[in-house]
C-alpha positions as CSV (number, residue, x, y, z in Angstrom):
1,M,0.0,0.0,0.0
2,R,1.4,3.4,-1.0
3,G,1.1,6.5,1.2
4,E,0.3,9.9,0.0
5,Y,3.1,12.0,1.4
6,S,6.4,13.3,-0.1
7,V,9.4,14.9,1.5
8,V,11.4,17.6,-0.4
9,Q,14.5,19.5,0.6
10,F,15.6,22.8,-0.9
11,F,19.2,24.2,-1.2
12,V,20.7,27.6,-1.3
13,D,21.4,27.3,-5.0
14,E,17.6,27.1,-5.6
15,S,17.9,23.4,-6.5
16,Y,15.8,20.8,-4.7
17,E,15.6,17.1,-4.1
18,K,12.5,14.9,-3.6
19,V,13.8,12.6,-0.9
20,L,10.7,10.4,-0.5
21,E,7.5,9.9,-2.4
22,F,4.3,8.0,-1.7
23,V,5.1,7.2,2.0
24,D,2.8,7.3,5.0
25,A,2.7,10.3,7.4
26,E,4.9,8.7,10.1
27,E,7.7,7.9,7.6
28,A,7.5,11.4,6.1
29,V,7.7,13.1,9.4
30,R,10.7,11.0,10.5
31,K,12.6,11.7,7.3
32,A,11.8,15.5,7.4
33,I,13.0,15.8,11.0
34,A,16.2,13.9,10.2
35,L,16.8,16.2,7.2
36,C,16.4,19.2,9.5
37,Q,19.2,17.9,11.8
38,T,21.8,17.3,9.1
39,V,25.0,19.2,8.8
40,G,23.6,21.0,5.8
41,A,20.6,22.1,7.7
42,R,22.7,23.3,10.6
43,V,25.0,25.4,8.5
44,G,22.4,26.6,6.1
45,T,23.1,24.9,2.8
46,T,19.8,23.1,3.3
47,K,17.4,26.1,3.5
48,R,13.9,24.4,3.5
49,V,12.3,21.0,4.1
50,I,8.6,20.3,3.4
51,I,6.2,17.5,3.5
52,T,3.5,17.6,0.8
53,D,0.3,15.5,0.7
54,G,-1.3,13.7,-2.3
55,G,-2.8,17.0,-3.6
56,D,0.6,18.6,-3.5
57,F,-0.4,20.9,-0.6
58,T,2.3,21.6,2.0
59,S,1.5,19.8,5.2
60,W,4.7,20.7,7.2
61,E,7.5,23.1,6.6
62,W,10.9,23.9,8.2
63,I,13.0,26.9,7.2
64,F,16.7,27.5,8.1
65,G,16.9,30.1,10.8
66,K,13.2,30.0,11.6
67,G,12.5,26.4,12.6
68,I,9.1,24.9,11.9
69,T,6.9,27.5,10.2
70,F,3.9,25.3,9.3
71,P,1.5,24.1,10.6
72,P,0.7,27.1,12.8
73,E,0.2,25.1,16.0
74,V,3.9,24.1,15.9
75,A,5.4,27.1,14.2
76,G,8.5,28.6,15.7
77,R,9.8,25.3,17.1
78,Q,13.4,24.5,16.5
79,L,14.7,21.0,15.8
């Protein structure tokens, strides 16, 4: 059974990488959090990590220097 979530990371050179596709919510969150704790995320070469759902809507977002910015109930939290 395929999930509906994807995880994407964005870099300072405006490129991006789709890290996971069609996974369940738990796997997507685990991977997104792990990406936010990499060396690249700590020094700023990774500037954004998102989880999108099956409709390509952003379900979760982390931005370098800001922490989690979406959803609003967890916005501002650092990882």
